[in-house]
BAFI-3210 file (N, C-alpha, C; in Angstrom, 3 decimals, decimal comma, padded with zeros to 6 digits):
// residues 222
n [1|2|3|4|5|6|7|8|9|10|11|12|13|14|15|16|17|18|19|20|21|22|23|24|25|26|27|28|29|30|31|32|33|34|35|36|37|38|39|40|41|42|43|44|45|46|47|48|49|50|51|52|53|54|55|56|57|58|59|60|61|62|63|64|65|66|67|68|69|70|71|72|73|74|75|76|77|78|79|80|81|82|83|84|85|86|87|88|89|90|91|92|93|94|95|96|97|98|99|100|101|102|103|104|105|106|107|108|109|110|111|112|113|114|115|116|117|118|119|120|121|122|123|124|125|126|127|128|129|130|131|132|133|134|135|136|137|138|139|140|141|142|143|144|145|146|147|148|149|150|151|152|153|154|155|156|157|158|159|160|161|162|163|164|165|166|167|168|169|170|171|172|173|174|175|176|177|178|179|180|181|182|183|184|185|186|187|188|189|190|191|192|193|194|195|196|197|198|199|200|201|202|203|204|205|206|207|208|209|210|211|212|213|214|215|216|217|218|219|220|221|222]
n.u [022,630|020,981|020,538|019,720|019,097|019,254|017,977|017,491|016,155|014,187|015,553|018,186|018,542|017,498|018,885|020,196|018,200|016,760|015,926|014,645|011,967|009,116|007,387|004,904|006,339|008,880|011,741|012,724|015,406|018,508|021,972|024,720|025,419|023,756|020,717|018,488|016,854|015,452|014,847|013,524|012,866|012,742|014,309|016,650|017,068|014,814|013,219|015,015|015,232|012,612|012,622|014,496|013,135|010,966|012,249|013,339|011,043|010,232|011,402|014,093|016,996|020,412|022,328|022,536|022,601|023,578|023,061|023,562|023,205|025,699|027,225|030,304|032,905|035,424|037,864|039,232|037,716|035,868|033,148|030,309|031,617|031,896|032,149|033,412|032,570|034,198|033,861|031,268|030,058|027,817|026,635|024,840|024,928|027,518|028,237|030,058|030,384|031,685|031,968|031,412|033,178|036,485|038,038|038,094|036,311|035,701|032,561|030,149|027,044|024,382|021,546|020,299|020,438|023,655|025,301|027,810|029,521|029,121|030,022|032,776|033,408|032,821|034,733|037,040|036,657|035,959|037,434|036,197|035,165|032,874|029,357|026,107|022,588|021,483|023,040|024,067|021,775|020,983|023,216|023,052|020,644|021,364|023,353|021,829|020,295|022,047|023,173|025,119|026,792|027,063|028,232|027,849|028,523|027,800|029,087|027,392|027,609|029,982|032,340|032,159|029,904|027,072|023,984|020,338|018,566|017,650|016,443|014,206|012,305|011,757|009,622|007,967|007,911|010,246|010,378|011,033|009,353|008,382|006,732|006,718|009,456|010,012|008,429|009,707|012,227|011,541|011,487|014,022|016,360|019,154|019,933|019,375|021,269|022,916|021,122|020,425|022,932|023,222|021,169|022,093|024,517|023,455|022,206|024,445|025,827|024,088|024,145|026,840|026,913|025,401|027,133|029,309|028,478|027,680|030,231|031,708|030,213|030,661|033,386|033,240|031,892|033,284]
n.v [-002,042|-001,534|-002,712|-002,134|-004,036|-003,542|-004,623|-005,453|-007,594|-010,389|-012,847|-012,193|-011,896|-014,148|-016,596|-015,498|-014,591|-016,786|-018,064|-016,063|-013,969|-012,963|-009,988|-008,474|-006,667|-006,793|-008,516|-009,796|-010,247|-011,506|-010,743|-012,049|-010,175|-008,168|-006,499|-006,823|-005,780|-006,613|-005,942|-006,317|-004,443|-003,919|-003,032|-000,390|003,199|004,601|002,569|001,580|003,773|003,902|001,505|002,078|004,098|002,635|000,795|002,512|003,514|001,402|001,350|002,260|002,754|002,226|001,788|001,570|-000,937|-001,682|-004,366|-007,170|-008,260|-007,624|-006,407|-007,295|-005,179|-005,681|-007,988|-009,202|-009,972|-012,519|-014,414|-014,950|-014,509|-012,573|-009,125|-006,458|-003,005|000,056|002,582|004,340|005,424|007,652|007,446|009,102|011,629|012,068|012,107|011,035|008,520|007,497|004,436|003,032|001,049|-000,114|-000,943|-002,157|-002,457|-000,281|000,863|001,581|003,174|002,860|004,106|002,116|-001,237|-002,351|-002,902|-004,836|-002,983|-000,600|-001,331|-001,606|001,058|002,260|001,067|002,199|005,017|005,544|003,913|001,902|-001,327|-002,751|-002,743|-001,503|-000,834|000,379|001,091|003,739|005,260|004,251|004,992|007,795|008,258|007,332|009,207|011,578|011,132|010,872|008,337|005,322|003,765|000,892|-001,452|-004,351|-006,584|-009,161|-010,912|-011,449|-011,475|-011,179|-008,832|-009,148|-010,580|-011,300|-010,364|-010,361|-007,262|-006,151|-003,854|-003,190|-004,843|-004,131|-002,820|000,279|000,066|-001,136|-003,858|-006,940|-007,803|-010,716|-012,529|-011,139|-011,078|-013,838|-014,484|-013,031|-014,252|-016,739|-016,496|-015,777|-017,632|-017,611|-016,401|-018,097|-019,792|-017,888|-016,693|-018,857|-019,323|-016,933|-017,159|-019,360|-018,282|-016,255|-017,644|-018,803|-016,450|-015,265|-017,169|-016,988|-014,342|-014,642|-015,780|-014,077|-011,431|-011,464|-011,982|-009,723|-007,703|-008,351|-007,772|-005,034|-004,015|-004,760]
n.w [026,045|022,968|019,743|016,286|013,512|010,146|007,211|003,710|002,420|003,530|003,404|003,889|006,623|007,706|008,698|010,928|012,661|013,315|015,691|017,022|018,353|016,547|016,161|014,703|012,123|013,065|014,299|017,442|019,654|020,996|020,737|021,852|024,673|023,953|023,440|020,705|017,685|014,531|011,093|007,834|005,177|002,474|-000,705|-001,435|-000,768|000,279|001,368|003,275|004,981|005,955|007,376|009,373|010,758|011,699|013,379|015,283|016,418|017,917|020,373|022,656|020,855|020,329|018,397|014,879|012,454|009,314|007,286|005,092|001,670|-000,844|-003,844|-005,356|-006,446|-006,935|-007,937|-005,951|-003,786|-002,130|-003,251|-001,274|001,096|004,158|005,137|007,101|007,139|006,787|005,734|004,102|001,024|-000,453|-003,552|-005,187|-003,871|-003,024|-000,383|002,511|004,934|007,928|009,638|012,940|013,304|013,600|011,405|008,002|004,865|001,993|000,930|-001,571|-002,037|-004,263|-006,190|-007,514|-008,878|-009,609|-012,704|-014,571|-016,024|-014,620|-012,103|-012,560|-013,094|-010,622|-008,989|-010,015|-009,825|-007,135|-005,520|-004,166|-002,932|-002,667|-003,394|-002,701|-001,993|000,229|002,517|002,790|003,293|005,781|007,263|007,083|008,444|010,981|011,638|011,705|013,918|015,962|016,508|016,934|014,162|012,229|009,766|007,898|005,350|002,944|000,157|-002,858|-005,609|-008,258|-009,835|-012,593|-013,151|-015,054|-014,676|-014,600|-015,195|-012,371|-011,523|-013,033|-012,060|-009,502|-007,144|-006,087|-003,374|-002,721|-002,931|-004,599|-007,552|-007,849|-009,471|-011,955|-012,522|-012,764|-014,958|-016,944|-016,905|-017,883|-020,625|-021,178|-021,181|-021,049|-018,736|-016,677|-015,385|-014,112|-012,330|-010,720|-009,549|-008,164|-006,272|-004,803|-003,865|-002,293|-000,207|001,019|001,708|003,586|005,651|006,360|007,288|009,606|011,398|011,290|011,963|014,808|015,912|015,134|016,383|019,039|019,192|018,757|020,966|023,189]
ca.u [022,666|020,041|020,918|018,718|019,678|018,442|018,262|016,549|015,379|014,087|016,558|019,473|018,630|016,791|019,670|020,573|017,042|016,002|015,338|014,096|010,515|008,653|006,213|004,637|007,398|010,168|012,252|013,326|016,270|019,755|023,249|025,594|024,765|023,069|019,337|018,494|015,697|015,845|013,750|013,832|011,736|012,805|015,538|016,750|017,212|013,533|012,828|015,929|014,857|011,392|013,004|015,128|012,072|010,177|013,072|013,472|009,749|009,979|012,016|015,385|018,012|021,707|023,157|021,934|023,516|023,166|023,666|022,893|023,942|026,387|027,972|031,730|033,453|036,840|038,094|039,939|036,784|035,320|031,697|029,847|032,333|031,367|033,144|033,067|032,710|034,716|033,377|030,192|029,905|026,535|026,965|024,084|025,243|028,937|028,474|030,848|030,025|032,541|031,276|032,052|034,033|037,803|038,719|037,197|036,332|034,904|031,374|029,410|025,618|023,739|020,089|019,865|021,325|024,772|025,732|029,271|030,212|029,057|030,907|034,156|033,542|032,845|036,025|038,060|036,410|035,785|038,282|035,333|035,250|031,543|028,274|024,766|021,592|020,849|023,912|024,189|020,554|021,048|024,252|022,522|019,655|022,102|024,001|020,837|019,724|023,173|023,308|026,267|026,496|027,928|027,810|028,453|027,947|028,296|029,135|026,549|027,951|031,281|032,352|031,901|028,700|026,025|022,695|019,216|018,402|016,641|015,783|012,908|011,392|011,678|008,521|008,204|008,074|011,541|010,245|011,116|008,095|008,830|006,037|007,185|010,822|009,964|007,880|010,773|013,265|011,045|011,789|015,434|017,060|020,598|020,170|018,973|022,429|023,376|020,158|020,587|024,171|022,965|020,374|023,003|025,435|022,701|022,039|025,760|026,133|023,276|024,688|028,108|026,605|024,860|028,287|030,240|027,960|027,859|031,648|032,112|029,559|031,379|034,630|032,931|031,351|034,136]
ca.v [-001,516|-002,126|-002,450|-002,431|-004,577|-003,084|-005,372|-005,210|-008,787|-011,339|-013,905|-011,713|-012,027|-015,351|-017,465|-014,796|-014,394|-018,039|-018,406|-014,849|-013,798|-011,958|-009,220|-007,623|-006,715|-006,770|-009,652|-009,397|-011,291|-011,071|-011,145|-011,933|-009,444|-007,029|-006,600|-006,505|-005,923|-006,727|-005,715|-006,306|-003,642|-003,650|-002,540|001,026|004,161|004,930|001,430|001,522|004,850|003,463|000,468|002,756|004,770|001,602|000,253|003,529|003,646|000,226|001,524|002,923|002,136|002,894|001,546|001,041|-001,808|-002,040|-005,639|-007,872|-008,602|-006,578|-006,856|-006,984|-004,468|-006,045|-009,430|-009,702|-010,389|-013,855|-014,531|-015,662|-014,056|-011,399|-008,076|-005,255|-001,786|001,194|003,833|004,228|006,590|007,746|007,841|010,243|012,916|012,181|012,101|009,933|008,189|006,528|003,589|002,968|-000,141|000,475|-001,352|-002,806|-002,089|000,870|000,480|002,682|002,913|003,404|004,126|001,069|-002,396|-002,055|-003,891|-004,994|-001,762|000,376|-001,812|-001,251|002,504|002,563|000,649|003,152|006,387|005,690|002,961|001,048|-002,741|-003,322|-001,827|-001,900|000,206|000,822|001,453|005,193|005,764|003,896|005,841|009,162|008,245|007,221|010,496|012,603|010,819|010,723|006,927|004,625|003,132|-000,200|-002,004|-005,639|-007,048|-010,416|-010,805|-012,395|-011,482|-010,613|-007,647|-009,465|-011,395|-010,700|-010,706|-009,572|-005,908|-006,277|-002,572|-003,160|-005,710|-003,650|-001,891|001,499|-000,308|-001,772|-005,308|-007,546|-008,330|-012,053|-013,071|-010,468|-011,543|-015,221|-014,465|-012,542|-015,285|-017,869|-016,282|-015,372|-018,751|-017,401|-015,898|-019,080|-020,220|-016,775|-016,492|-019,979|-019,076|-015,825|-017,688|-020,172|-017,366|-015,542|-018,518|-018,881|-015,143|-015,065|-018,037|-016,410|-013,158|-015,043|-016,047|-012,951|-010,245|-011,550|-011,868|-008,321|-006,918|-008,628|-006,990|-003,603|-003,597|-005,214]
ca.w [024,697|022,031|018,362|015,267|012,288|009,027|005,995|002,631|002,097|004,641|003,288|004,381|008,074|008,159|009,590|012,150|013,556|013,259|016,997|017,623|018,328|015,597|016,572|013,553|011,120|013,754|015,056|018,711|020,189|021,604|020,152|023,012|025,758|023,360|022,969|019,283|016,827|013,130|010,159|006,407|004,696|001,046|-001,307|-001,737|000,323|000,910|002,202|004,416|005,902|006,639|008,334|010,516|011,517|012,378|014,466|016,326|017,084|018,752|021,683|022,640|020,006|020,457|017,213|013,665|011,724|007,967|006,926|004,009|000,469|-001,604|-005,005|-005,334|-007,601|-006,938|-008,093|-004,773|-002,750|-002,342|-003,221|-000,091|002,291|004,851|005,344|007,854|006,347|007,562|005,145|003,123|000,151|-001,135|-004,919|-005,714|-003,224|-002,718|001,060|003,061|006,307|008,596|010,600|014,250|013,339|013,377|010,182|007,060|003,461|001,564|000,184|-002,167|-002,193|-005,453|-006,155|-008,437|-008,912|-010,515|-013,677|-014,650|-016,445|-013,533|-011,035|-012,902|-012,928|-009,193|-008,456|-010,473|-009,375|-005,689|-004,802|-003,350|-003,297|-002,541|-003,743|-002,267|-002,226|001,472|003,646|002,961|003,918|007,203|007,858|007,198|009,522|012,245|011,913|012,038|015,224|016,905|016,852|016,361|012,883|011,810|008,491|007,567|004,099|002,384|-001,305|-003,594|-007,026|-008,560|-010,698|-013,999|-013,277|-015,890|-014,081|-015,125|-014,671|-011,323|-011,289|-013,705|-011,324|-008,122|-006,985|-005,322|-001,975|-002,532|-002,995|-005,912|-008,083|-008,225|-010,646|-013,170|-012,773|-013,239|-016,309|-017,831|-016,978|-018,671|-022,044|-021,286|-020,525|-020,866|-017,385|-015,672|-014,602|-013,276|-011,247|-009,794|-008,796|-007,242|-005,160|-003,985|-003,179|-001,277|000,964|001,662|002,286|004,785|006,701|006,802|008,100|010,910|012,261|011,235|012,651|016,264|016,273|014,996|017,426|020,280|019,133|018,793|022,260|024,293]
c.u [021,654|020,424|019,753|019,436|018,739|018,880|017,223|015,600|015,318|015,164|017,901|019,645|018,064|017,639|019,989|019,424|016,201|015,284|014,719|012,570|010,155|007,382|005,933|005,732|008,791|010,483|012,936|014,169|017,496|020,926|024,289|024,851|023,986|021,617|019,314|017,105|016,209|014,627|014,294|012,655|011,812|014,117|015,477|016,722|015,901|013,082|013,708|015,594|013,586|011,697|013,649|014,083|011,253|010,951|013,153|012,164|009,468|010,548|013,362|016,378|019,308|022,535|022,299|022,983|022,909|023,852|022,873|023,813|024,609|027,048|029,430|032,109|034,940|036,972|038,770|039,033|036,121|033,803|031,281|030,485|031,707|032,496|032,570|033,358|033,203|034,216|032,325|030,123|028,529|026,788|026,161|024,499|026,737|029,258|029,258|030,498|031,011|031,693|032,010|032,835|035,424|038,477|037,718|037,344|035,543|033,779|030,721|027,963|025,090|022,237|019,495|020,823|022,389|025,061|027,249|030,009|030,235|029,938|032,358|034,391|033,633|034,189|037,109|037,880|036,431|036,669|037,452|035,487|033,896|030,504|026,952|023,800|021,064|021,769|023,994|022,953|020,534|022,075|023,751|021,498|020,348|022,746|022,980|020,206|020,798|023,298|024,615|025,833|027,542|027,366|028,584|027,740|028,588|028,115|028,267|026,901|029,258|031,212|031,992|030,652|027,628|024,674|021,576|019,202|017,275|015,899|014,378|011,871|011,269|010,592|008,896|008,405|009,398|011,510|010,374|009,746|008,414|008,069|006,510|008,597|010,812|009,419|008,931|011,857|012,823|011,380|013,210|016,300|018,555|020,940|019,877|020,137|022,901|022,442|020,236|021,839|023,968|022,170|021,243|023,962|024,720|022,499|023,347|026,096|025,359|023,767|025,991|027,879|026,132|025,961|029,180|029,765|028,079|029,314|032,117|031,475|030,232|032,676|034,351|032,521|032,197|035,446]
c.v [-002,261|-001,727|-002,791|-002,856|-004,244|-003,830|-005,020|-006,383|-009,732|-012,421|-013,490|-011,952|-013,338|-016,250|-016,814|-014,732|-015,655|-018,356|-017,190|-014,855|-012,718|-011,319|-008,203|-007,773|-006,730|-008,105|-009,123|-010,554|-010,691|-011,555|-010,951|-011,256|-008,230|-007,378|-006,159|-006,623|-005,989|-006,554|-005,750|-005,654|-003,289|-003,038|-001,034|001,924|004,452|003,806|001,329|002,590|004,482|002,399|001,076|003,432|003,761|001,041|001,245|003,693|002,493|000,367|002,196|002,109|002,940|002,841|001,030|000,246|-002,111|-003,352|-006,295|-008,114|-007,368|-007,214|-006,456|-006,220|-004,738|-007,556|-010,038|-010,187|-011,706|-013,839|-015,416|-015,188|-012,782|-010,414|-006,973|-004,043|-000,659|002,538|003,530|005,536|006,540|008,280|009,045|011,591|013,138|012,198|010,860|009,750|007,152|005,707|003,657|001,669|000,293|000,113|-002,020|-002,238|-000,808|000,375|001,725|002,268|003,626|003,449|003,096|-000,115|-002,154|-003,221|-003,937|-003,716|-000,729|-000,046|-001,437|000,246|002,880|002,204|001,658|004,522|006,543|004,779|002,125|-000,389|-003,427|-002,275|-002,398|-000,754|000,847|001,437|002,961|005,781|005,451|004,766|007,261|009,258|008,173|008,552|011,533|012,366|010,540|009,293|006,380|003,939|002,079|-000,783|-003,284|-006,200|-008,358|-010,382|-011,881|-012,466|-010,738|-009,471|-007,924|-010,315|-010,649|-011,209|-009,937|-008,172|-005,938|-004,969|-002,551|-004,004|-005,323|-002,586|-000,670|001,222|-001,003|-003,285|-005,791|-008,080|-009,700|-012,614|-012,444|-010,921|-012,955|-015,297|-014,014|-013,599|-016,454|-017,724|-015,755|-016,439|-018,538|-016,885|-016,945|-019,488|-019,141|-016,559|-017,633|-019,785|-017,962|-016,306|-018,526|-019,288|-016,605|-016,368|-018,636|-017,575|-014,908|-015,931|-017,466|-015,174|-013,541|-015,405|-014,807|-011,764|-010,352|-011,415|-010,417|-007,425|-007,133|-007,845|-005,517|-003,137|-004,048|-004,443]
c.w [023,828|020,616|017,442|014,000|011,134|007,766|004,936|002,437|003,290|004,595|003,867|005,881|008,592|009,059|010,936|013,148|013,688|014,571|017,697|017,567|017,314|016,107|015,465|012,514|011,736|014,405|016,313|019,246|020,843|020,751|021,245|024,138|025,258|023,053|021,506|018,685|015,396|012,252|008,741|005,704|003,226|000,613|-001,542|-000,522|001,031|001,834|003,434|005,443|006,663|007,690|009,572|011,392|012,311|013,567|015,613|017,097|018,038|020,162|021,556|021,830|020,142|019,174|016,070|012,904|010,363|007,611|005,822|002,839|-000,140|-002,812|-004,863|-006,597|-007,721|-007,066|-006,866|-003,662|-003,133|-002,255|-002,043|001,193|002,855|005,136|006,227|006,980|007,253|007,023|004,084|002,344|-000,498|-002,540|-005,415|-005,134|-002,997|-001,237|001,475|004,533|006,842|009,555|011,937|014,423|012,896|012,067|009,247|005,669|003,209|000,668|-000,390|-002,364|-003,434|-005,250|-007,103|-008,313|-009,971|-011,446|-013,753|-015,027|-015,321|-012,363|-011,316|-012,728|-011,451|-008,575|-008,807|-009,832|-007,863|-004,856|-003,810|-003,811|-003,230|-002,912|-003,232|-002,549|-000,946|002,514|003,868|003,629|005,407|007,913|008,066|008,332|010,871|012,620|012,364|013,401|016,278|017,425|016,293|015,072|012,563|010,513|008,197|006,341|003,662|000,866|-001,961|-005,075|-007,255|-009,560|-012,152|-014,213|-014,075|-015,427|-014,776|-014,513|-013,639|-011,066|-011,895|-012,988|-009,851|-008,014|-006,168|-003,841|-001,698|-002,595|-004,442|-006,321|-008,693|-009,423|-011,952|-013,538|-013,346|-014,662|-017,317|-018,009|-017,863|-020,146|-022,254|-020,613|-020,318|-019,463|-016,306|-014,780|-013,648|-012,092|-010,240|-008,936|-007,776|-006,037|-004,227|-003,203|-002,062|-000,023|001,739|002,369|003,575|005,937|007,245|007,676|009,495|011,890|012,399|012,067|014,170|016,691|016,189|016,056|018,773|020,326|019,336|020,178|023,444|024,320]
res [m|t|i|a|l|i|a|a|l|p|a|e|i|r|p|l|v|r|s|w|q|k|r|g|d|l|f|h|g|r|i|g|n|l|e|a|v|a|i|a|a|g|m|g|a|a|a|a|t|r|a|c|e|r|a|l|a|s|g|k|i|d|t|l|v|s|l|g|y|a|g|s|v|s|c|g|l|q|v|g|a|s|y|a|i|r|e|v|i|d|a|p|t|g|e|r|f|l|t|d|y|p|e|g|q|r|l|i|s|l|d|r|v|a|g|p|d|e|k|r|r|l|a|t|e|h|k|a|v|l|v|d|m|e|a|a|a|v|a|r|f|a|r|s|h|s|l|r|f|l|c|f|k|a|v|t|d|g|p|n|d|k|l|p|d|f|n|r|f|t|g|a|d|g|q|l|r|i|p|a|l|l|a|w|l|a|v|h|p|r|y|w|g|a|v|r|a|l|a|k|n|g|r|l|a|a|e|q|l|s|f|f|v|p|r|c|l|s|d|s|y|n]
***
């Protein structure tokens, strides 16, 4: 079996692929007895779809795995912790995608980074506990190509965290425009603490995923 791990940001997969070989934009390695490739191609649905296409072009793929950071819309989830996803909802279309993992949480995918008010609305309207920008696109690609689909996410921010509007600093390629973000932060010091906490949470989340994902994949394939 060969799986493809689809992430948005290199930091999301860095601990997991630390010892893997990189060939171009793809990492190649093993997770247990599974052959695996991994790619981080940017934030949002378009970038996630491009990543899926790139992974599929690299060889035979049996399973697509959406993994990476997610925001919590529920106070019951712990920042830094990893969660398996059982259902993904695409907010723009209303489509629902079940994963091939038997249990877990419900996640909703948006076409933008969610703020506190939107997180509360999502929790009420969809009974979701996590929000991201890529999982629905990966799920749709998996369905259209008759592939298995799994999803594992780690929490980087809580439902009430007030973060900068990252949407304004995300390019058409799904990449954060770091110089523009840093320039904006320089004149908005009230966000410094929140951004530092987000960076710390991101490092913790990625480390947790590097342990959590292999364990879940072992459960899924045994």
